[in-house]
N, C-alpha and C positions, 0 to 999 in steps of 0.2 A: 386756755385751760378748760377742761371739761366742766360743765355745769351740773349742779345737783339741785333738783327741784324738791322743796319741802311742801308736801301736800297735807295741810292740817285738816284733821277730822273734827276737831272741836277746839275752841279757845281754852286756854289754861293760864291761870294767874300764878306765877312762880317767883314773884318779886322777892329778892333776898335768898332764893333757894339754891340748890346744888344740882349740877348736871354731871352725870357719869358717862364716860366714853366706854361703851361695851363692844366696840368693833374688835374682832379678833386681832391680837398682836402676838408676838413671840410667846409661845407656851400656852396660849389660850386662857391664861389665868383670869384676865379681866373679863373675857367673854363668858366664861363659866360662872364667875362671881356675879356678873350682871344679870344673867339668866335666872340665877337662884334668887337674887334680890327681887326681880320682877315677879317671880312666881310666889315667893313667900309673902310679899306685900300686896299682891294682887293689883299691880299697877295697870292703869288703863292705857290702851293704845290711843294716842292723841294725834299722831301724825305719821306719815310714811315718807321715806326718802326714795327718790327715783332719779335715774340718769340713763341716757342712751349708752353709757359705758358699762352699765350693769348687765350681767348675763340675763337671758330670758329664763327666769327661775321663780317658782313659788315654793314656799315651804309649807308642808301640811302638818298641823299639830292638833290633835284631838279632832280629826276629821274636818278641820277648818283651814282654808288656804290663807296664807299671810304673805305680804310683801317681804322680801328678804332683808330689808333695812327699815327700821321703825323707831319711833320715839314713844316710850311709855312713861306715864307721869301720874302724879297725885298732887292736887292742889293742897289738900290737907297737910301732906308731909313736906310740901315745897321741894319735891324731888322729881327729877326727870332722868331717864336712862336711854341713851342711844344704843340700840342693839342691832346686830346683823349676823347672819349665818354666812355671809360672803367673805371669801379671802381674796382681797384685791391687791393690786400692785400699783406702783407709780405710773402715771402722774395723778391718778384719781385720788390717792390717799391725801395728797396736799389739799385738794378741794374739799374732801370730807372733813378734814381737820378744821379748815376755815369755816365750813358750814356749821359745825358744832359750836364754834366760838361765836359766830354771828347770831345763831339762834339763842344762845345763852345770853348774849347782850341784849337782843331784842326783847327777851322775856325778863330782863333785869335780874338775872341770877348773879350771885356774888362769888361762886366757887365752881370750878370744873375739876373733876377727878378722873384720872386715867391710870393705867398700869401696863407694865411690860415685863416679860420674863428675861432672865439672864441665864442662858443655857450653860450648864456645866456638865462635866463628865464624871467627876469624882463625887460619889455620894457622901463621903466623909466631910465634904465642905458644905453640905446643905444647911447645917445648923450653926455655922459660924455667925452669920447675921441673917435673921429671918427676912427683914425688909429694909430697903433703903428708900429715900425719897428725894425729890428735887422740886423746887418751887419756881414759878415764873417771875415772881415779884418779891421784894423784901417782906411784904406782908405775908405772902404765902410761906416764905422760908421761916418767918417767925412762928407761924402756926405749926409747922413741922417740928421746930425746936421745942415748942411748948408741950407737944405730945411725946417728947423724948425719943423720937425716931431719928436714927442716924441719917445724915444727909450725904448724898453722893458728892464726893469732892472732885474727882476727875472721871471722865468717861465720855461716852457718846450714846445717844438714844436715837432710834430711827422710827419711821412710820408715823402714824397719826399722833402718838404721844409727843414726838418731836415738834410737829406742827403746832400742837396745842401750847407747848412751852414757848416756842418762838413767837407765835402770834399773841399769846397771853402777855408776854413781856412787852411786846410792841404796843398793845392796847391797854396795858396796865390792869389786866384782869387776872385775878388769882387762879392759877392752875397748879395742881399738885399731881405729880406722876410718881407712882410707887414702882419699885423695881424688886422683883422677887426671884430667887434662884429656882430654876426648873431643870430637872434631869432630862437629857436628850432621850427621846423615844420612851418616856415614862408618863404615867397618868399625871394629870395636873391638879388632882383633887386638893392636895396639901397647899399648893400655891394659891389656888382659888380661895381657900379658907383664910389664908394669911391676908390676901388682898381684901377680902370682905371685911375682916376684922379691922384692918387699917383704915378702910373707908369709913367704917362706923365711928371711928374716933373724930372724924372731921364732919360727918353728916350723921348724927345720931339716929335720924329717921330711917336710915338704910341698914341699921343693924339687924342681923338675923342670927338664929341659933347656928353656931359654927359646926357643931356635931351633926346637925341635920343637913347643913350645907354639904358636908363631905359626902354624905349618903346620896343626896340629890345630885351632886356634881358628877358622879359617875354616870348617871342617866343622861345628864346634859352633855357631857363630853362625848359620849357615844353617839348622841343625836347630831351634835355639831360635826363630828368627823364623818358620819355617814352622809350628811348633807354636802359637805365639802367634797367627798369622794364622788357622789352622784353628780355634782355640778362641775367637776374638774374638766371634763371635755369641753364644756361651754366656756369656762374661764380660760382654758388654754387657747381656744380658738380666738378669743378676744385679743390676746396678746401675741398671737402667732405671726 
């Protein structure tokens, strides 16, 4: 299995805190929400993730180069966010999911949050249920019920969120994955706002103004899509 190196830039005490998975998944909702949380809370870059399976890519933001996979955090808020502009495929996704869980456990965090989009084609179905959730443990499921969020009864989840749920259940770490409907080939601003609002119920420190998030999300989505488009030839070459 491909290895992921976590190169810490500074130590951080997050005991009892929350970790958010912001790697792009279906619909980009979690990636956009995570970027907006990092920006609005001014979270500091505390570590970078690297792997020989990552494309040779740097992202430029405000004239500064960044590794395309990073960890941003705040000791005061007891919050960490894994973020990336990379769109990756198996088998590296499994290793990333395990790395997130291992890092959360090493830093004695008590909750991991993630999200994925449920692609639909009928816009009339968008408002039937705003968000669903699934928990890795009975404790996580209880937290979901206490917040009045409907739990996913049957279905399947793929990618990093699935690894987080499986490994969280195996290691008895609370993981909650939110599922939000997204329209195919449509902006994900609404979904990102829903995900952010849902995360705020379980990690009050990561709450941000939803109205402002929708405005900021448009900028973030355009940047993410541009990065993914610019880096696509590199990514395709990796898996060719």
